[in-house]
N, C-alpha and C positions, 0 to 999 in steps of 0.2 A: 504494500500500500504506500504510494508515494504522493498522495494528496492529503494534507493535514489541515483540517478546519479547526480553528481554536478561537478563543475570545480575543486573541491578539492579532488575528488576521488569517490569511490563507496562504499556504506554501506547498510547493510540490515540484516534481520534475516535469520538464516541458515535453509535450507529445503524449501519445497513447490515447486511452479511452476516457470519455467524459466521466467525471466522478471518481476516477482512479488516479489520474495525473492532473497536472495543471494545464488544461487545454484552453483554447480560446473561449469556449462556451462557459467554462468554470470562471474564467476571468470576468466575462461580461456579467454573469449572474451575481458574482460577489461585488462588482463595481456598482451594479444597479441597487443591490441591497444597501450598500454604503450611501448611495445617493438618496435612497428613500429615508435612511436614518437621518441624514443631514437635514432633510426637510421636516422631520418630526421634532427637531430641536427648537426651532422657532419659526414663526410665520413671517415671511417677508417677500418682497417682490423679486429680488435677485439673490441668488446663491453663488458663492465662489469657493472653489477648491484648488489648492496648490498641488501639483503633481511633479515629482522628480524621480530619477532612477540612478542606480549605480551602472557600471559599464558592462555588466554581463551581456553575453551575446543575444539573449532573448529579450533584452530590455526594451528596445525600440518597438518590437512587435507587441509586447504586453502593454507598454505605455500608450500606444496608439489605441488599443482596444479599450483601455480604462478611460482615456480622455473622450473618445467618441461616445462611449456609453453614458458618461456624465453629461456630455453635450445633448445627447438624446433625451435626457431627463430634464433638460432646461437649466442645467447648472453651468455657469461660466468656469472655465479652467485657466489657471495660470501655469503654463508649461515651462518648468525649469530645465527640461531635458536632462543632461548629465549633471548630477548633483550629489550631495551627501545627505545622509539622514539628518544630522544636526542643522544643515543649511535649510532643508525643507521645513524643519520645525521652526526655525527663526523666520523664514519667509511667510509662514502662515500668519504670525502675529503682525509682521510688517505690512502685509497685504490686507489686514483686517478680514481674513478669509473665514469661512465657516468650517474649514477642515483641511486636511492634507492627506495625500497618499504617497508613500515611498515604495518604489518597486525595487526590492532587494531581498536576497535570501541570506544576507549578512555573510557569515563565514562559511556557508555551505558551498560545495563545488559548483562548477559552471552550469551543470545541467539543471540546477535548481533556480527557481525564482519565487517571489512572494509579494503580497500586498500588505504593507504595514499601514495601519490606519491612525490618523490623528484627529483630535477635536479642534475646536476653534482657538484653543490656547496653544496649539502646536505640541500637544502632549498625547501619549498613547491612551487609547480608550480603556476605561475600567471594565471589570468583569461583567457588570450588568449591561453596559452598552454593547460589549462584544456579543453577549448572549442574544440581545435584541437583533443584531445584524444577522447572526446565524439563523434566527427564526425567519427573518425576511428571505434569506437564501432558500430555506426549505419551502416556504409558502409560494414563492415565485409570483407574488401579486404586485406587479409593478405598473406604475402609471407614467407612461412616457409623454413627452411634450409634443404639442402640435407644431406644424412646420414653421410658423412665425415666432414660436417661443423657444427654439433650440438654443442651447448655450453656445457662447462664443469661446474660442480657444485663442489665447494670446501668449506669445513667446516672451520670456524674460530671462536673459542670460547673464545678468549682473549680480545675482544673489550670492555667489561664492565671494565675489569682491566685497559686497556689502557685509557679509558674514565676517570676513577677515577684518574689515574696518571696525566692526562692533567688538571683536576680540581685542584689538589693539587699544580700544578706548577703555577697557576694564581697568578699574583703579589699581588692582594688584599686579597688572602686567607691566613690568619694568622695561619699557621699550629701549630707553637710552642705555640702561645698564647692560641689557642683552647685546645691543649693538657694540658697546665698548668691549665686551668679552670676546668678540670675534670668533664665535664658535664655528666649527666645521661639523656638519651633520650628514650622515647617509640616510636616505629615505627609501624604504621598500613599500610601495603602494599597491603591490600585487596586480599591476596593470588595470587599476580601476580608478574611481573618482578621487581617491587620495592623491593621485598624481597631478591633479589640477587644483588642489586645495592646500595640501601641506607645504609643497615647495614655495608657492607664492607667499604664504604666511611667513615662512622662514626668511625669505628674501626681504620682505618688508621689515623684518627684525634684524637685518644686517648679517644674517647667517650665510656662510658658504655652504651651498647645497650640492651634494653628490647624489644624483638620481639613480635608483635601481628599480626597474620594473615600474616606471611611472607613466608609461604610455597607456591611456585608457582604452585598450582594445577589448577587454573582457576575456582575453586568453590568459588565465591565471597561470603563472610559471611554476607555482607550487601550491600545495593545499593552502587555501586562503585564511585559515584560522591562524592568528599570530602567536603560535607556540614555538618553543625553542627548536623542536625537530623540523619545523617548516622554515626556519629563518637562518639556516646555515650560510646561505649566500650573503645575507646582510652582515652576519658576524664576521665573515671572512673579509668583506670589503671595508668594514670599519677599521680593521687592523691594517689592511693594505694602504688605506688612505690616511692612516694616523688621525682619524676623526675623533672628536670629543664624545660622540655618541651616535647610535643608530636609532631610527624611528621606524616602527612598522605599524600599519593600520590595516583593518579588515576592509573588504570591498566598499562598505557604505560609511566608513570613517567614524564609527562611534566607539570603537575599541582601540586602545593605544598600548602598544608594547615597546619597551625600551631596551637597548643593548648598550653596555658600558664601553669605555674606550679600549678594553681588552678583548672585546667581542663576546663577552659573557652576558647572559640575560639578566636584566635588572629584576625581572619577575613581574608578571602581569598584576599580581595582587598588590605589588608595591608602587604601581603607578598612582593609584588613589591614595595610598598611605603617604607618599612623598608630597603630593599636591596638597593633601589635607594638612600635613606638617607645616607647609608654607603658609597656607591660608590662615590657620589657627595662630601662627606667630604674629599675624597682622590684625586678625579679627577673631575674638573669642565667640564661641557658640557651639551648638550641638553638631554631631556628625551622624551619618546613617549609612549602613551598608546592609546587604541581605545576609540571612542566616548562614549561607554557605561561603561567605567571604572571610578573609583572614582576621584573626584576633589582633594582628598588628595595627589595624586602624583604631581599635579600642585602646591599645597601648599608647599610641601617639596622641590620641585625644585626651586621655587622662594625664599625660605628661604636661599638656598645656592647661590643665585644670578644668577641662570641659567634660561634657557628658556624651557618651556614645549610645546609640540606639540601633537595634536590629529590626529589619522588616522581613516579610515573606519574600521568597525569591521572585524576581520579575521587576523590570524597571518601573512599571506603573505602581507597584507596591512600595518600592524605595521612594519614589516621588511623593506618594501619599504620606508616608511617615515623615519625610523631610518637611513637608508643609505643616504637619501636625506639631512637630517639635521646633519649627522655625530653624532648621539646620542651616549652617553656613556653607557646608560642603557635604557631598555624599556620592554614592555611586555603587558600582558592583566590582567584585574582585577580578572580573575578566578584562580589566583595563578600561572600564567605563567611568569617566569622571562627570559628575553632575554638579554644576556650579550655578546656584540660583541667581547670582548677580548677572549672569548671562541669560540662561533659560533653564527650564526643568527637563533636560534631556542629556543623555550621554554624548559628549562632544570632544573628539580628539583634538580639534583646533584649540579649544580652551585648555585642554590638558597640556598640550605642547607649550603654549605660551606661559602657563603658570609654572610648569616644570623648569623651563629655561630661566624664568625669573628667580626661582629658588637656587638654581645652579649658579647664576650670575651673582646673586647676593652672597652666597656662602663661599664662592671662589674656591671650590673643591672639585675634584674629578667625580664622575658618576659612580665609579667603584667605591670611592671613599664615602660618598653620600649613602650608598647602600649599606655600608658597614655601621652606620649610625642607627639602624633599625634592627630590632630583634629578628632573627631568622626563624621562620616557621616553615614547615614542610607539609604538603598535602597529599592525600591519597584519594582517588575518585574511582569508586567501584559501582557495580550494579548487580541486581538479582532479577532474573527473568521471572515474571509472574504467571501462574497458572490461572485459567478462567474461574476456578472455584475458590480461589484464595480471597479471604476477606482482609484486605490490606489495612483498613482502618482499625479492625480488631487486633491485628498483628502489632501495629504501632502503639495501640493503647496498652497492650501487654508489655511492650518494651518500656513504655513510660512508667508503668506500675512497678516494674522490676527496679527501676532507677529513681524512684520517687523521692529519695533522700538527697539526690543530686540537684544541681541547678538546671531545671528543665524548661524549655520553651516549646509550645505546641501550636503556634500560629501557622505553621507550614510544615506538616509532618511532625517529627520529634527531633529536637536538638538537645543534646546532653553536654553541658559544660562541666568538664572535670577540672581540677586545679591546674594540671599541666597540659591538657589537650581537650579536644572536643570531637563529637561525632554528630552528623546531621543525616537523618533518614527521612526521605520524602518520596512520595509517589510521583512519577513523571506525568506531566500533562499530555505528552505526545507519544509515549511508548509504554507498553505493558511491562514496566520495570519499577523496582524501588532503587533510587539512587542513594549511595552511601558515600558521604564526604567525611573525611577526617582531617584533623590538623594536629601536629605535634612539633616538638623541637628537634626531631630527627626524622629522616625519611623512613628508616626501619620502624620507628615507633608508630608513625602514621599508618604504614602498611599493615603492621601487626594489629593495630586497633581496628582497621577496616575488616581484616580477616576474622577477627574475634566477633564482630557484629554480624558478619555474613553467617558465621556458624550459629550464632544465637537466633537469628531470624529463621534459618533453616530448621533448627530444633523446634522452635515455637510453631512453625507451620506444618510440621510433620505429624 
């Protein structure tokens, strides 16, 4: 099954049969359902939606289907064409639009694509809104516009530049200090829209840029998830060029991974940790990450005398918690930085600018900066589920077993032990239980994961 419908949108592989893969008919139905939802939000004469895409090969085809469907519903479309997820989010508010759609399967391989849906604030839809769109898809009760009321499509290609301008205006972005540091940076944009957004930002900051896979052809030269095993070319080039650091982003530029001057991974989890360290040194306040993110953010938050909060997994949940506690910085451990001074969405451009501000202020190498943070190690495992297994009852049994420990149950079960933690949660997209652990050594993290795999199997037998 390669078509996944969820509250956060629809994604799948291109081609194949309707309802089983992401076909043109599936794209049209989902776009129409989103258009219907837009019209239920408020009554007005004219509706407007911003649409952008990453560089993957199917992007133009899918975007054309989306925009023409919205036009057929009488909704005006602002076409950003090749863009980034955070740029589309920023454009929704700048355009005073009613919503936005980003066509990207994020870190998935090139045969995948997806529709990610935004509200009028340029933020992802919540669970209730997503469920409503899924109902509209199933009902197929759409009301299209008559010929004189079709929506118009207008092209706007300046939003990446406008997004960069907004980043450079942020109070904590030290433009002059970064320019004076004369950094040299290698950028791996996996041949997607990071190639037309990250290098221009760096150049505006006076950084010498060495481009690696920055042509937005959609032909990904390696697995597009920004993990160490996929970034060997970047690590090698950083060393060859004697660069200060390497930057890697995923195809839609909402995840940021860093490589130090030795070609070693800084660690995706530590992107947010380091940026939060910088922000909290200038502005005190709460921080938020999801339950599966590193304890290192809590450590750095408490170092600054501030309070850390955890949310359920998922960007929309992180954002909701950030608003609730008025957080000054937040995000996810996958390299996603959310900085409310800019907007409530993961944004690699903001992450890059704040990280370079920190580096320029401290006047130290990236490897030296990394050594200032406690090293934690993670294990990520999963257990396949059988149809007859009651997952909720299984997780309840685990929670009862460890009831004397520090337990959180807002998203599965997370058990915080003194020296490590384990998070068990049911996947929203696959018939599996995810098992995340973190400890101060890889062996300890691996052993903890295996221990809970055994306990889950014992309880389910």
